[in-house]
C-alpha positions, 0 to 999 in steps of 0.5 A: 487490516486484513488482507479480506478487508483489503479486498473488500475494499477493492470491490466497494470502493467507487472512483477517487476512493482512497486507501493507505494500505501500508505506513513505513517503509516498504522496501524492506518491510515486505521483507520481514513482514509477510501480512505485509507482503501479500498486500503489496502484492494485492496492491501491485496486482489491481494496479497491473489490472488498471483498477487503482493507481499506486502511490506514495507520500513521505512522512519523515526522510530518512537519518542515519541509520534510520529508514524513510518512513512513507504513506502506501496509497491506492486510488480505486479507478 
């Protein structure tokens, strides 16, 4: 999805709807991909404005040099 798609979701989603905006390891991925960074920043701004609640769900644990994987989810307030 593009940033515009996420912005549309933020404007049209009903209360309690959720969207997974990233799957991976956001703390690392955001430094290597500007689209991931911009999407994460968009949702963080909305969380600060109290329009969404952000949370994550662990998919896999880290193993050796392999990063953990999470679903990063936004829930509309």
